[in-house]
PyMOL Python script that loads the backbone (N, CA, C, O; Angstrom):
from pymol import cmd

cmd.read_pdbstr("""\
ATOM      1  N   MET A   1     -35.113 -24.947  80.981  1.00  0.00           N
ATOM      2  CA  MET A   1     -36.603 -25.006  81.279  1.00  0.00           C
ATOM      3  C   MET A   1     -37.722 -25.932  80.308  1.00  0.00           C
ATOM      4  O   MET A   1     -37.758 -25.997  79.079  1.00  0.00           O
ATOM      5  N   THR A   2     -38.442 -26.485  81.126  1.00  0.00           N
ATOM      6  CA  THR A   2     -39.082 -27.641  80.133  1.00  0.00           C
ATOM      7  C   THR A   2     -40.439 -26.674  80.095  1.00  0.00           C
ATOM      8  O   THR A   2     -40.827 -25.750  80.812  1.00  0.00           O
ATOM      9  N   ALA A   3     -41.082 -27.468  78.670  1.00  0.00           N
ATOM     10  CA  ALA A   3     -42.070 -26.827  78.070  1.00  0.00           C
ATOM     11  C   ALA A   3     -43.475 -27.197  78.875  1.00  0.00           C
ATOM     12  O   ALA A   3     -44.508 -26.555  78.686  1.00  0.00           O
ATOM     13  N   THR A   4     -43.414 -27.923  79.473  1.00  0.00           N
ATOM     14  CA  THR A   4     -44.572 -28.125  80.833  1.00  0.00           C
ATOM     15  C   THR A   4     -44.270 -26.736  81.745  1.00  0.00           C
ATOM     16  O   THR A   4     -45.280 -26.032  81.764  1.00  0.00           O
ATOM     17  N   ARG A   5     -43.291 -26.233  82.407  1.00  0.00           N
ATOM     18  CA  ARG A   5     -43.027 -25.188  82.994  1.00  0.00           C
ATOM     19  C   ARG A   5     -43.398 -23.954  82.620  1.00  0.00           C
ATOM     20  O   ARG A   5     -44.047 -23.181  83.324  1.00  0.00           O
ATOM     21  N   ILE A   6     -42.883 -23.678  81.183  1.00  0.00           N
ATOM     22  CA  ILE A   6     -43.146 -22.735  80.436  1.00  0.00           C
ATOM     23  C   ILE A   6     -44.906 -22.520  80.322  1.00  0.00           C
ATOM     24  O   ILE A   6     -45.413 -21.436  80.612  1.00  0.00           O
ATOM     25  N   ILE A   7     -45.538 -23.423  79.970  1.00  0.00           N
ATOM     26  CA  ILE A   7     -46.895 -23.491  79.420  1.00  0.00           C
ATOM     27  C   ILE A   7     -47.540 -22.982  81.343  1.00  0.00           C
ATOM     28  O   ILE A   7     -48.229 -22.051  81.759  1.00  0.00           O
ATOM     29  N   GLU A   8     -47.079 -23.780  81.801  1.00  0.00           N
ATOM     30  CA  GLU A   8     -47.954 -23.428  83.392  1.00  0.00           C
ATOM     31  C   GLU A   8     -47.725 -21.838  83.644  1.00  0.00           C
ATOM     32  O   GLU A   8     -48.629 -21.135  84.095  1.00  0.00           O
ATOM     33  N   GLY A   9     -46.590 -21.390  83.353  1.00  0.00           N
ATOM     34  CA  GLY A   9     -46.375 -19.716  83.578  1.00  0.00           C
ATOM     35  C   GLY A   9     -47.311 -19.002  82.721  1.00  0.00           C
ATOM     36  O   GLY A   9     -47.980 -18.056  83.136  1.00  0.00           O
ATOM     37  N   LEU A  10     -47.373 -19.500  81.386  1.00  0.00           N
ATOM     38  CA  LEU A  10     -47.869 -18.713  80.501  1.00  0.00           C
ATOM     39  C   LEU A  10     -49.403 -18.973  80.733  1.00  0.00           C
ATOM     40  O   LEU A  10     -50.198 -18.138  80.301  1.00  0.00           O
ATOM     41  N   GLU A  11     -49.836 -20.036  81.361  1.00  0.00           N
ATOM     42  CA  GLU A  11     -51.348 -20.109  81.701  1.00  0.00           C
ATOM     43  C   GLU A  11     -51.809 -19.100  82.888  1.00  0.00           C
ATOM     44  O   GLU A  11     -52.989 -18.784  83.045  1.00  0.00           O
ATOM     45  N   ARG A  12     -50.943 -18.717  83.556  1.00  0.00           N
ATOM     46  CA  ARG A  12     -51.181 -17.492  84.782  1.00  0.00           C
ATOM     47  C   ARG A  12     -50.962 -16.363  83.897  1.00  0.00           C
ATOM     48  O   ARG A  12     -51.337 -15.382  84.539  1.00  0.00           O
ATOM     49  N   SER A  13     -50.570 -16.009  82.814  1.00  0.00           N
ATOM     50  CA  SER A  13     -50.290 -14.847  82.136  1.00  0.00           C
ATOM     51  C   SER A  13     -51.694 -14.201  81.757  1.00  0.00           C
ATOM     52  O   SER A  13     -52.602 -14.847  81.235  1.00  0.00           O
ATOM     53  N   PRO A  14     -51.759 -12.972  82.052  1.00  0.00           N
ATOM     54  CA  PRO A  14     -53.095 -12.330  81.749  1.00  0.00           C
ATOM     55  C   PRO A  14     -53.101 -11.628  79.901  1.00  0.00           C
ATOM     56  O   PRO A  14     -53.957 -10.941  79.344  1.00  0.00           O
ATOM     57  N   ALA A  15     -52.093 -12.039  79.502  1.00  0.00           N
ATOM     58  CA  ALA A  15     -51.835 -11.354  78.050  1.00  0.00           C
ATOM     59  C   ALA A  15     -52.937 -11.854  76.993  1.00  0.00           C
ATOM     60  O   ALA A  15     -53.487 -12.954  77.038  1.00  0.00           O
ATOM     61  N   THR A  16     -53.155 -10.889  76.070  1.00  0.00           N
ATOM     62  CA  THR A  16     -54.245 -11.476  75.401  1.00  0.00           C
ATOM     63  C   THR A  16     -53.443 -10.919  73.904  1.00  0.00           C
ATOM     64  O   THR A  16     -52.355 -10.348  73.823  1.00  0.00           O
ATOM     65  N   GLY A  17     -54.256 -11.249  72.945  1.00  0.00           N
ATOM     66  CA  GLY A  17     -53.542 -10.905  71.573  1.00  0.00           C
ATOM     67  C   GLY A  17     -52.318 -10.733  71.070  1.00  0.00           C
ATOM     68  O   GLY A  17     -51.592 -11.723  70.976  1.00  0.00           O
ATOM     69  N   SER A  18     -51.888  -9.562  70.687  1.00  0.00           N
ATOM     70  CA  SER A  18     -50.204  -9.616  70.220  1.00  0.00           C
ATOM     71  C   SER A  18     -49.322  -9.627  71.408  1.00  0.00           C
ATOM     72  O   SER A  18     -48.241 -10.216  71.379  1.00  0.00           O
ATOM     73  N   ALA A  19     -49.790  -8.935  72.551  1.00  0.00           N
ATOM     74  CA  ALA A  19     -49.137  -9.037  73.868  1.00  0.00           C
ATOM     75  C   ALA A  19     -49.109 -10.868  74.315  1.00  0.00           C
ATOM     76  O   ALA A  19     -48.051 -11.369  74.695  1.00  0.00           O
ATOM     77  N   ALA A  20     -50.056 -11.486  74.231  1.00  0.00           N
ATOM     78  CA  ALA A  20     -49.711 -12.901  74.302  1.00  0.00           C
ATOM     79  C   ALA A  20     -48.917 -13.515  73.367  1.00  0.00           C
ATOM     80  O   ALA A  20     -48.037 -14.300  73.719  1.00  0.00           O
ATOM     81  N   GLN A  21     -49.140 -13.233  72.136  1.00  0.00           N
ATOM     82  CA  GLN A  21     -47.828 -13.278  71.021  1.00  0.00           C
ATOM     83  C   GLN A  21     -46.322 -13.186  71.641  1.00  0.00           C
ATOM     84  O   GLN A  21     -45.559 -14.152  71.610  1.00  0.00           O
ATOM     85  N   ASP A  22     -46.035 -12.142  72.109  1.00  0.00           N
ATOM     86  CA  ASP A  22     -44.966 -11.665  72.445  1.00  0.00           C
ATOM     87  C   ASP A  22     -44.580 -12.346  73.889  1.00  0.00           C
ATOM     88  O   ASP A  22     -43.387 -12.390  74.189  1.00  0.00           O
ATOM     89  N   VAL A  23     -45.287 -12.728  74.536  1.00  0.00           N
ATOM     90  CA  VAL A  23     -44.956 -13.835  75.792  1.00  0.00           C
ATOM     91  C   VAL A  23     -44.808 -15.097  75.468  1.00  0.00           C
ATOM     92  O   VAL A  23     -44.206 -15.894  76.188  1.00  0.00           O
ATOM     93  N   ALA A  24     -45.360 -15.406  74.320  1.00  0.00           N
ATOM     94  CA  ALA A  24     -45.307 -17.060  73.755  1.00  0.00           C
ATOM     95  C   ALA A  24     -43.937 -17.023  73.163  1.00  0.00           C
ATOM     96  O   ALA A  24     -43.196 -17.983  73.376  1.00  0.00           O
ATOM     97  N   ARG A  25     -43.526 -16.024  72.447  1.00  0.00           N
ATOM     98  CA  ARG A  25     -42.176 -16.244  71.941  1.00  0.00           C
ATOM     99  C   ARG A  25     -41.058 -15.743  72.672  1.00  0.00           C
ATOM    100  O   ARG A  25     -39.957 -15.600  72.141  1.00  0.00           O
ATOM    101  N   LEU A  26     -41.270 -15.495  73.761  1.00  0.00           N
ATOM    102  CA  LEU A  26     -40.317 -15.441  74.862  1.00  0.00           C
ATOM    103  C   LEU A  26     -40.250 -16.649  75.387  1.00  0.00           C
ATOM    104  O   LEU A  26     -39.160 -17.213  75.485  1.00  0.00           O
ATOM    105  N   GLY A  27     -41.253 -17.154  75.750  1.00  0.00           N
ATOM    106  CA  GLY A  27     -41.310 -18.456  76.393  1.00  0.00           C
ATOM    107  C   GLY A  27     -40.693 -19.470  75.443  1.00  0.00           C
ATOM    108  O   GLY A  27     -40.217 -20.417  76.070  1.00  0.00           O
ATOM    109  N   PHE A  28     -40.569 -19.555  74.267  1.00  0.00           N
ATOM    110  CA  PHE A  28     -40.462 -19.931  73.069  1.00  0.00           C
ATOM    111  C   PHE A  28     -38.925 -19.993  73.012  1.00  0.00           C
ATOM    112  O   PHE A  28     -38.331 -21.067  73.115  1.00  0.00           O
ATOM    113  N   LEU A  29     -38.253 -18.738  72.833  1.00  0.00           N
ATOM    114  CA  LEU A  29     -36.889 -18.532  72.943  1.00  0.00           C
ATOM    115  C   LEU A  29     -36.289 -19.279  74.280  1.00  0.00           C
ATOM    116  O   LEU A  29     -35.318 -20.033  74.218  1.00  0.00           O
ATOM    117  N   GLU A  30     -36.880 -19.023  75.301  1.00  0.00           N
ATOM    118  CA  GLU A  30     -36.240 -19.758  76.600  1.00  0.00           C
ATOM    119  C   GLU A  30     -36.244 -21.183  76.439  1.00  0.00           C
ATOM    120  O   GLU A  30     -35.315 -21.826  76.927  1.00  0.00           O
ATOM    121  N   TRP A  31     -37.265 -21.821  75.754  1.00  0.00           N
ATOM    122  CA  TRP A  31     -37.433 -23.090  75.713  1.00  0.00           C
ATOM    123  C   TRP A  31     -36.297 -23.800  74.459  1.00  0.00           C
ATOM    124  O   TRP A  31     -35.624 -24.806  74.684  1.00  0.00           O
ATOM    125  N   ALA A  32     -36.277 -23.070  73.211  1.00  0.00           N
ATOM    126  CA  ALA A  32     -35.385 -23.287  72.223  1.00  0.00           C
ATOM    127  C   ALA A  32     -34.130 -23.798  72.072  1.00  0.00           C
ATOM    128  O   ALA A  32     -33.587 -24.326  71.102  1.00  0.00           O
ATOM    129  N   PHE A  33     -33.685 -23.521  73.366  1.00  0.00           N
ATOM    130  CA  PHE A  33     -32.372 -24.215  73.429  1.00  0.00           C
ATOM    131  C   PHE A  33     -31.724 -25.254  74.518  1.00  0.00           C
ATOM    132  O   PHE A  33     -30.615 -25.359  75.043  1.00  0.00           O
ATOM    133  N   THR A  34     -33.235 -26.129  74.615  1.00  0.00           N
ATOM    134  CA  THR A  34     -33.317 -27.362  75.179  1.00  0.00           C
ATOM    135  C   THR A  34     -32.808 -28.315  74.882  1.00  0.00           C
ATOM    136  O   THR A  34     -32.363 -29.088  75.730  1.00  0.00           O
ATOM    137  N   GLY A  35     -32.717 -28.567  73.417  1.00  0.00           N
ATOM    138  CA  GLY A  35     -31.792 -29.668  72.739  1.00  0.00           C
ATOM    139  C   GLY A  35     -32.950 -30.398  71.466  1.00  0.00           C
ATOM    140  O   GLY A  35     -34.154 -30.155  71.382  1.00  0.00           O
ATOM    141  N   ASP A  36     -32.301 -31.141  70.755  1.00  0.00           N
ATOM    142  CA  ASP A  36     -33.030 -31.713  69.832  1.00  0.00           C
ATOM    143  C   ASP A  36     -34.524 -32.536  70.120  1.00  0.00           C
ATOM    144  O   ASP A  36     -34.672 -33.359  71.023  1.00  0.00           O
ATOM    145  N   GLU A  37     -35.224 -32.264  69.479  1.00  0.00           N
ATOM    146  CA  GLU A  37     -36.572 -32.903  69.438  1.00  0.00           C
ATOM    147  C   GLU A  37     -37.176 -32.731  70.652  1.00  0.00           C
ATOM    148  O   GLU A  37     -38.043 -33.533  70.999  1.00  0.00           O
ATOM    149  N   ALA A  38     -36.801 -31.642  71.489  1.00  0.00           N
ATOM    150  CA  ALA A  38     -37.764 -30.985  72.426  1.00  0.00           C
ATOM    151  C   ALA A  38     -39.133 -30.733  72.240  1.00  0.00           C
ATOM    152  O   ALA A  38     -40.012 -30.975  73.067  1.00  0.00           O
ATOM    153  N   ALA A  39     -39.340 -30.059  70.726  1.00  0.00           N
ATOM    154  CA  ALA A  39     -40.511 -29.613  70.390  1.00  0.00           C
ATOM    155  C   ALA A  39     -41.543 -30.871  70.060  1.00  0.00           C
ATOM    156  O   ALA A  39     -42.762 -30.700  70.068  1.00  0.00           O
ATOM    157  N   GLN A  40     -41.132 -31.724  69.867  1.00  0.00           N
ATOM    158  CA  GLN A  40     -42.018 -32.850  69.712  1.00  0.00           C
ATOM    159  C   GLN A  40     -42.230 -33.706  71.112  1.00  0.00           C
ATOM    160  O   GLN A  40     -43.244 -34.385  71.270  1.00  0.00           O
ATOM    161  N   ASP A  41     -41.361 -33.634  71.951  1.00  0.00           N
ATOM    162  CA  ASP A  41     -41.450 -34.051  73.046  1.00  0.00           C
ATOM    163  C   ASP A  41     -42.550 -33.185  74.224  1.00  0.00           C
ATOM    164  O   ASP A  41     -43.285 -33.586  75.127  1.00  0.00           O
ATOM    165  N   ALA A  42     -42.257 -32.003  73.742  1.00  0.00           N
ATOM    166  CA  ALA A  42     -43.080 -31.066  74.216  1.00  0.00           C
ATOM    167  C   ALA A  42     -44.447 -31.068  73.787  1.00  0.00           C
ATOM    168  O   ALA A  42     -45.216 -30.749  74.694  1.00  0.00           O
ATOM    169  N   LEU A  43     -45.080 -31.369  72.511  1.00  0.00           N
ATOM    170  CA  LEU A  43     -46.306 -31.395  72.202  1.00  0.00           C
ATOM    171  C   LEU A  43     -46.930 -32.676  72.662  1.00  0.00           C
ATOM    172  O   LEU A  43     -48.157 -32.772  72.699  1.00  0.00           O
ATOM    173  N   ASN A  44     -46.270 -33.511  72.961  1.00  0.00           N
ATOM    174  CA  ASN A  44     -46.733 -34.995  73.169  1.00  0.00           C
ATOM    175  C   ASN A  44     -47.175 -35.034  74.885  1.00  0.00           C
ATOM    176  O   ASN A  44     -47.799 -35.980  75.366  1.00  0.00           O
ATOM    177  N   ALA A  45     -46.806 -34.044  75.542  1.00  0.00           N
ATOM    178  CA  ALA A  45     -46.700 -33.642  76.835  1.00  0.00           C
ATOM    179  C   ALA A  45     -48.352 -33.440  77.068  1.00  0.00           C
ATOM    180  O   ALA A  45     -49.064 -33.009  76.161  1.00  0.00           O
ATOM    181  N   VAL A  46     -48.799 -33.751  78.198  1.00  0.00           N
ATOM    182  CA  VAL A  46     -50.393 -33.736  78.597  1.00  0.00           C
ATOM    183  C   VAL A  46     -50.418 -31.851  78.916  1.00  0.00           C
ATOM    184  O   VAL A  46     -51.539 -31.342  78.938  1.00  0.00           O
ATOM    185  N   ALA A  47     -49.659 -31.273  79.058  1.00  0.00           N
ATOM    186  CA  ALA A  47     -49.709 -29.873  79.351  1.00  0.00           C
ATOM    187  C   ALA A  47     -50.179 -29.427  78.238  1.00  0.00           C
ATOM    188  O   ALA A  47     -51.333 -29.001  78.206  1.00  0.00           O
ATOM    189  N   ALA A  48     -49.337 -29.436  77.043  1.00  0.00           N
ATOM    190  CA  ALA A  48     -49.586 -29.115  75.935  1.00  0.00           C
ATOM    191  C   ALA A  48     -50.669 -29.239  75.054  1.00  0.00           C
ATOM    192  O   ALA A  48     -50.793 -28.631  73.990  1.00  0.00           O
ATOM    193  N   GLN A  49     -51.472 -30.075  75.555  1.00  0.00           N
ATOM    194  CA  GLN A  49     -52.739 -30.434  74.906  1.00  0.00           C
ATOM    195  C   GLN A  49     -53.904 -29.785  75.496  1.00  0.00           C
ATOM    196  O   GLN A  49     -55.012 -29.741  74.960  1.00  0.00           O
ATOM    197  N   ARG A  50     -53.632 -29.336  76.509  1.00  0.00           N
ATOM    198  CA  ARG A  50     -54.747 -28.878  77.215  1.00  0.00           C
ATOM    199  C   ARG A  50     -54.736 -27.466  77.849  1.00  0.00           C
ATOM    200  O   ARG A  50     -55.078 -27.299  79.020  1.00  0.00           O
ATOM    201  N   VAL A  51     -54.273 -26.297  76.921  1.00  0.00           N
ATOM    202  CA  VAL A  51     -53.884 -25.246  77.032  1.00  0.00           C
ATOM    203  C   VAL A  51     -55.017 -24.419  76.915  1.00  0.00           C
ATOM    204  O   VAL A  51     -55.788 -24.699  75.998  1.00  0.00           O
ATOM    205  N   ARG A  52     -55.324 -23.343  77.731  1.00  0.00           N
ATOM    206  CA  ARG A  52     -56.606 -22.294  77.661  1.00  0.00           C
ATOM    207  C   ARG A  52     -56.160 -21.075  77.424  1.00  0.00           C
ATOM    208  O   ARG A  52     -56.885 -20.428  76.668  1.00  0.00           O
ATOM    209  N   SER A  53     -55.134 -20.498  77.845  1.00  0.00           N
ATOM    210  CA  SER A  53     -54.728 -19.454  77.590  1.00  0.00           C
ATOM    211  C   SER A  53     -54.214 -18.693  76.636  1.00  0.00           C
ATOM    212  O   SER A  53     -53.192 -19.293  76.302  1.00  0.00           O
ATOM    213  N   ASP A  54     -54.349 -17.293  75.703  1.00  0.00           N
ATOM    214  CA  ASP A  54     -53.804 -17.110  74.645  1.00  0.00           C
ATOM    215  C   ASP A  54     -51.975 -17.360  74.284  1.00  0.00           C
ATOM    216  O   ASP A  54     -51.388 -17.877  73.333  1.00  0.00           O
ATOM    217  N   ALA A  55     -51.607 -16.847  75.288  1.00  0.00           N
ATOM    218  CA  ALA A  55     -50.641 -17.096  75.617  1.00  0.00           C
ATOM    219  C   ALA A  55     -49.868 -18.414  75.170  1.00  0.00           C
ATOM    220  O   ALA A  55     -49.166 -18.690  74.197  1.00  0.00           O
ATOM    221  N   ALA A  56     -50.361 -19.213  76.467  1.00  0.00           N
ATOM    222  CA  ALA A  56     -49.907 -20.754  75.898  1.00  0.00           C
ATOM    223  C   ALA A  56     -50.547 -21.224  74.596  1.00  0.00           C
ATOM    224  O   ALA A  56     -49.857 -22.048  73.996  1.00  0.00           O
ATOM    225  N   ARG A  57     -51.634 -20.916  74.050  1.00  0.00           N
ATOM    226  CA  ARG A  57     -52.173 -21.609  72.993  1.00  0.00           C
ATOM    227  C   ARG A  57     -50.747 -21.109  71.645  1.00  0.00           C
ATOM    228  O   ARG A  57     -50.347 -21.735  70.663  1.00  0.00           O
ATOM    229  N   ALA A  58     -50.389 -19.941  72.129  1.00  0.00           N
ATOM    230  CA  ALA A  58     -49.301 -19.405  71.033  1.00  0.00           C
ATOM    231  C   ALA A  58     -48.126 -19.848  71.302  1.00  0.00           C
ATOM    232  O   ALA A  58     -47.271 -19.882  70.417  1.00  0.00           O
ATOM    233  N   PHE A  59     -47.864 -20.276  72.595  1.00  0.00           N
ATOM    234  CA  PHE A  59     -46.544 -21.377  72.418  1.00  0.00           C
ATOM    235  C   PHE A  59     -46.479 -22.512  72.051  1.00  0.00           C
ATOM    236  O   PHE A  59     -45.369 -22.962  71.768  1.00  0.00           O
ATOM    237  N   VAL A  60     -47.572 -23.280  71.947  1.00  0.00           N
ATOM    238  CA  VAL A  60     -48.249 -24.636  71.430  1.00  0.00           C
ATOM    239  C   VAL A  60     -47.779 -24.395  69.733  1.00  0.00           C
ATOM    240  O   VAL A  60     -46.836 -24.930  69.151  1.00  0.00           O
ATOM    241  N   ASP A  61     -48.655 -23.531  69.254  1.00  0.00           N
ATOM    242  CA  ASP A  61     -48.759 -23.157  68.091  1.00  0.00           C
ATOM    243  C   ASP A  61     -47.053 -23.062  67.291  1.00  0.00           C
ATOM    244  O   ASP A  61     -46.772 -23.712  66.284  1.00  0.00           O
ATOM    245  N   LEU A  62     -46.039 -22.081  68.031  1.00  0.00           N
ATOM    246  CA  LEU A  62     -44.799 -22.498  68.137  1.00  0.00           C
ATOM    247  C   LEU A  62     -44.077 -23.566  67.922  1.00  0.00           C
ATOM    248  O   LEU A  62     -43.316 -23.828  66.990  1.00  0.00           O
ATOM    249  N   LEU A  63     -44.459 -24.346  69.133  1.00  0.00           N
ATOM    250  CA  LEU A  63     -43.789 -25.737  68.983  1.00  0.00           C
ATOM    251  C   LEU A  63     -44.076 -26.523  67.825  1.00  0.00           C
ATOM    252  O   LEU A  63     -43.149 -27.192  67.367  1.00  0.00           O
ATOM    253  N   HIS A  64     -45.559 -26.576  67.088  1.00  0.00           N
ATOM    254  CA  HIS A  64     -45.897 -27.277  66.077  1.00  0.00           C
ATOM    255  C   HIS A  64     -45.224 -26.364  64.974  1.00  0.00           C
ATOM    256  O   HIS A  64     -44.825 -27.187  64.150  1.00  0.00           O
ATOM    257  N   ASP A  65     -44.956 -25.370  64.615  1.00  0.00           N
ATOM    258  CA  ASP A  65     -43.911 -24.832  63.603  1.00  0.00           C
ATOM    259  C   ASP A  65     -42.695 -25.299  63.947  1.00  0.00           C
ATOM    260  O   ASP A  65     -42.011 -25.640  62.981  1.00  0.00           O
ATOM    261  N   ALA A  66     -42.163 -25.436  65.099  1.00  0.00           N
ATOM    262  CA  ALA A  66     -40.810 -25.711  65.367  1.00  0.00           C
ATOM    263  C   ALA A  66     -40.708 -27.346  64.652  1.00  0.00           C
ATOM    264  O   ALA A  66     -39.726 -27.520  63.930  1.00  0.00           O
ATOM    265  N   CYS A  67     -41.349 -28.131  64.766  1.00  0.00           N
ATOM    266  CA  CYS A  67     -41.452 -29.586  64.217  1.00  0.00           C
ATOM    267  C   CYS A  67     -41.853 -29.691  62.723  1.00  0.00           C
ATOM    268  O   CYS A  67     -41.751 -30.836  62.282  1.00  0.00           O
ATOM    269  N   GLN A  68     -42.233 -28.870  61.953  1.00  0.00           N
ATOM    270  CA  GLN A  68     -42.328 -28.689  60.515  1.00  0.00           C
ATOM    271  C   GLN A  68     -40.566 -28.554  60.067  1.00  0.00           C
ATOM    272  O   GLN A  68     -39.761 -27.680  60.390  1.00  0.00           O
ATOM    273  N   PRO A  69     -40.367 -29.845  59.167  1.00  0.00           N
ATOM    274  CA  PRO A  69     -38.844 -29.872  58.397  1.00  0.00           C
ATOM    275  C   PRO A  69     -39.105 -28.514  57.497  1.00  0.00           C
ATOM    276  O   PRO A  69     -40.087 -28.188  56.830  1.00  0.00           O
ATOM    277  N   LEU A  70     -37.914 -27.880  57.724  1.00  0.00           N
ATOM    278  CA  LEU A  70     -37.342 -26.594  56.794  1.00  0.00           C
ATOM    279  C   LEU A  70     -37.307 -27.297  55.203  1.00  0.00           C
ATOM    280  O   LEU A  70     -36.982 -28.478  55.087  1.00  0.00           O
ATOM    281  N   CYS A  71     -37.598 -26.630  54.236  1.00  0.00           N
ATOM    282  CA  CYS A  71     -37.655 -27.138  52.899  1.00  0.00           C
ATOM    283  C   CYS A  71     -36.489 -26.035  52.223  1.00  0.00           C
ATOM    284  O   CYS A  71     -36.009 -25.054  52.790  1.00  0.00           O
ATOM    285  N   ARG A  72     -36.210 -26.518  50.860  1.00  0.00           N
ATOM    286  CA  ARG A  72     -35.404 -25.667  50.089  1.00  0.00           C
ATOM    287  C   ARG A  72     -36.489 -24.952  49.271  1.00  0.00           C
ATOM    288  O   ARG A  72     -37.631 -25.412  49.238  1.00  0.00           O
ATOM    289  N   ALA A  73     -36.111 -23.702  48.532  1.00  0.00           N
ATOM    290  CA  ALA A  73     -37.029 -23.314  47.788  1.00  0.00           C
ATOM    291  C   ALA A  73     -36.998 -24.180  46.218  1.00  0.00           C
ATOM    292  O   ALA A  73     -35.911 -24.434  45.698  1.00  0.00           O
ATOM    293  N   PRO A  74     -38.185 -24.546  45.619  1.00  0.00           N
ATOM    294  CA  PRO A  74     -38.019 -25.337  44.451  1.00  0.00           C
ATOM    295  C   PRO A  74     -37.023 -24.571  43.426  1.00  0.00           C
ATOM    296  O   PRO A  74     -36.976 -23.357  43.227  1.00  0.00           O
ATOM    297  N   GLY A  75     -36.191 -25.653  42.789  1.00  0.00           N
ATOM    298  CA  GLY A  75     -35.432 -25.070  41.998  1.00  0.00           C
ATOM    299  C   GLY A  75     -33.887 -24.571  42.349  1.00  0.00           C
ATOM    300  O   GLY A  75     -32.980 -24.390  41.537  1.00  0.00           O
ATOM    301  N   ARG A  76     -33.854 -24.429  43.553  1.00  0.00           N
ATOM    302  CA  ARG A  76     -32.697 -24.102  44.294  1.00  0.00           C
ATOM    303  C   ARG A  76     -31.622 -24.689  44.886  1.00  0.00           C
ATOM    304  O   ARG A  76     -30.763 -24.256  45.653  1.00  0.00           O
ATOM    305  N   ARG A  77     -31.851 -25.894  44.326  1.00  0.00           N
ATOM    306  CA  ARG A  77     -31.005 -27.283  44.719  1.00  0.00           C
ATOM    307  C   ARG A  77     -29.224 -26.654  44.209  1.00  0.00           C
ATOM    308  O   ARG A  77     -29.051 -25.811  43.329  1.00  0.00           O
ATOM    309  N   ARG A  78     -28.299 -27.196  44.867  1.00  0.00           N
ATOM    310  CA  ARG A  78     -27.113 -27.021  44.510  1.00  0.00           C
ATOM    311  C   ARG A  78     -26.710 -27.806  43.376  1.00  0.00           C
ATOM    312  O   ARG A  78     -27.051 -28.971  43.173  1.00  0.00           O
ATOM    313  N   ARG A  79     -25.879 -27.024  42.565  1.00  0.00           N
ATOM    314  CA  ARG A  79     -25.703 -27.842  41.373  1.00  0.00           C
ATOM    315  C   ARG A  79     -24.173 -27.694  41.518  1.00  0.00           C
ATOM    316  O   ARG A  79     -23.630 -26.724  42.047  1.00  0.00           O
ATOM    317  N   ALA A  80     -23.304 -29.156  40.795  1.00  0.00           N
ATOM    318  CA  ALA A  80     -22.259 -29.381  40.749  1.00  0.00           C
ATOM    319  C   ALA A  80     -21.460 -28.197  39.832  1.00  0.00           C
ATOM    320  O   ALA A  80     -22.006 -27.771  38.814  1.00  0.00           O
ATOM    321  N   ARG A  81     -20.194 -27.718  40.240  1.00  0.00           N
ATOM    322  CA  ARG A  81     -19.621 -26.615  39.476  1.00  0.00           C
ATOM    323  C   ARG A  81     -18.507 -27.477  38.638  1.00  0.00           C
ATOM    324  O   ARG A  81     -17.866 -28.273  39.325  1.00  0.00           O
ATOM    325  N   ALA A  82     -18.262 -27.433  37.545  1.00  0.00           N
ATOM    326  CA  ALA A  82     -17.074 -27.932  36.729  1.00  0.00           C
ATOM    327  C   ALA A  82     -16.028 -27.115  37.001  1.00  0.00           C
ATOM    328  O   ALA A  82     -16.178 -25.902  37.147  1.00  0.00           O
ATOM    329  N   HIS A  83     -14.877 -27.721  37.090  1.00  0.00           N
ATOM    330  CA  HIS A  83     -13.864 -26.930  37.570  1.00  0.00           C
ATOM    331  C   HIS A  83     -12.432 -27.197  36.528  1.00  0.00           C
ATOM    332  O   HIS A  83     -11.383 -26.595  36.755  1.00  0.00           O
TER     333      HIS A  83
END
""", "prot")
cmd.dss("prot")
cmd.show_as("cartoon", "prot")
cmd.util.cbc("prot")
cmd.orient("prot")
């Protein structure tokens, strides 16, 4: 399912507060399996830029989080092992 369709559904949701976060997470999980670079594509969509409901805003926040690169903790690099 596209992010636009998920956001359209979330915009119709009356959920607020923690319930909106839960609904947004469900939408995000549904969307998450759509493929590489989908988060950035979704953020570039017009629907993602004009959200109003709490649930849709929470979903867009998750998209932003998904676009952030994962970093290793400092000092936790792999070291070559001598054999």
